[in-house]
N, C-alpha and C positions, 0 to 999 in steps of 0.2 A: 504494500500500500504506500501511497504517497502522502506525506504530511502537507498541511496547509502551507507551511513555510517553504517546503521544497517546491511546491507548485508556484508560489509567488516568485521564487528565485528563477525558476525556469522561464516564467513569463517575462521577467526583466531581461534575462539573458537573450531570449528570442528578439525582444524589442530593441535591445542595444546593438545586437550584431546584424540586424536586418536580414536574417536568414528566412527562407521560405516557411520554415516550421520544423518541428521535431515530433517524433513519435517514440515513446518509451513504454516498456512493459516490465513490471516488477510484481512478483508474487501473484500472477494471474490478472493484475489490474493494468489496463492499458490507458495511456495518457497521450493525447495529441494536442499540440499547440500550434496553430497556424500563425505565421508571421506576416511580414509585409508581402503583398502580392507583387509579382513582377509587373513592370509598366505595360508590357505587351501581352498581357494574359489573354488567351483566345476566348471569344465569347462562347457561352454554352449553347450547343446546338438545340434548337427548339424552344429556347427560353426567349420571351419577348424582350427586346432591348428597351422599349418604352411602354409603360402601362397605358391601357386604353383611357384611363382617366386623365393622364397627362396629355395624350393626343387631343382629347375633347377640350381640355382647358386651353391648349395652344390654339385650336381652331376658333374657340370663342374669343380669344384675345386678338387673333389676327383678322378674322372675318369682318368686324365692323369697320376698320379703317379702309379695307379694300372695296367695300360696297359703294361708297360715294364715288371713288375713282372709276369704277367699272361702269357706272351708270350716271353720267353727268346730269345735272338739273336741266330739264327741258326749257324752263323759262329763261335761263341764263345763256344757253348755247344755241337755241333755235329761235328763228324769227317768230313773232307773235302768231302769224297766220299758220305757221307750221305746227306750233304747240297746240293751237286750237284744233287742228285736224289730226292729232295723233291717233285718233280712233282708226284712221284710214292707213296707218303705218304698220308695216311688218318689219320685225327686227330679225336679222340674221345674226346668230350667235356662234361663238367658237365651239366646235364639238370636242376640242382637245386643248391641252395646255401646250403652248409652243410660241414661235416667233411669227408675227404677221408680216406678210410681204404683199405689196400692191401689184407687183409685176413679176413675170416669170424669171427675169434676171435684172441686174442693176442698170443695164443700158436700154432695156425695153420700156415701152410705154406702159402705164398702169392698165390693168384689165378694165377698170371702170373709173369714172370720175363722177362727182356729184352732178346731177342733171342728166346723166346717161340713162337711156331706156334699156332695161334688161329683160330677158326672157327666162322662163323656168328652165333650169339646167345649164344656164350660162355661168362660166367660171367668173367669180368675183375677186378672188384673191388666193393666196397660198398661205397655209399655216405649217411651218416646219416644226416637226417634233422628232427628236432623236435621229436627225439627219435624213428623215423622210419628208418629202414635199407632198402635202395633202391639199389638193384643190378643193376650195369651198365654192359650191355652186348655189345659185339662186333657186329658191323653191317656190317663187311666185313671179308673175309678170308685173312689171311696174317701172318706176323711175327712182334712181338712187337719190335720196334726200341728204343723207349724211354718212360719212365714213368716220367711225369713232377712233380707232387707234392710228397712230402715226406709223409710217413705213418702218420696218425692222424693229418694232417694239414687241416686247413679250405680251402675250394675252393668256388669260385664264379660261378654264372650261366655263362655258355659259356666258362669257363676257360679250357684250354687244359689239359687232363688227360693222354692220350696215343698218341704216334705216331705209326702207323702200316704201314709197307710196304705191299702194296696190292699185292696178287698173280696174 
């Protein structure tokens, strides 16, 4: 058996020497004292790195500041007549997180400009995600009223890309 004083001495010894730990056995009693963990300790397989509660808390903390930036106030950014007829607008949103591009390459003309008439299925922009170029198509016929993100800017899932006045 180990005495209380012996255990305390062993704990101090492990702490002072910064060893990974020790295991001792005496008279059928086993004692294991873990010390300082190595800096590059591998993560445990299958163990979550972050708790679900921490993820939800981070989402709650981050989401409110992003919401106003993703959806600007119609009264400040749109002419009065446009704001009044918002019922007639269709919003094309980003289906993925990525980088918004208005043209197929930097030297090309943009796919669409405000005031352009578009048809259902027409390519409006590209959203690049993980080196894949995803063409975003119009799902309605109408006229482009507003393009929300600037070229080469990051966009979030569900963020407004275009406002289209439906025919």
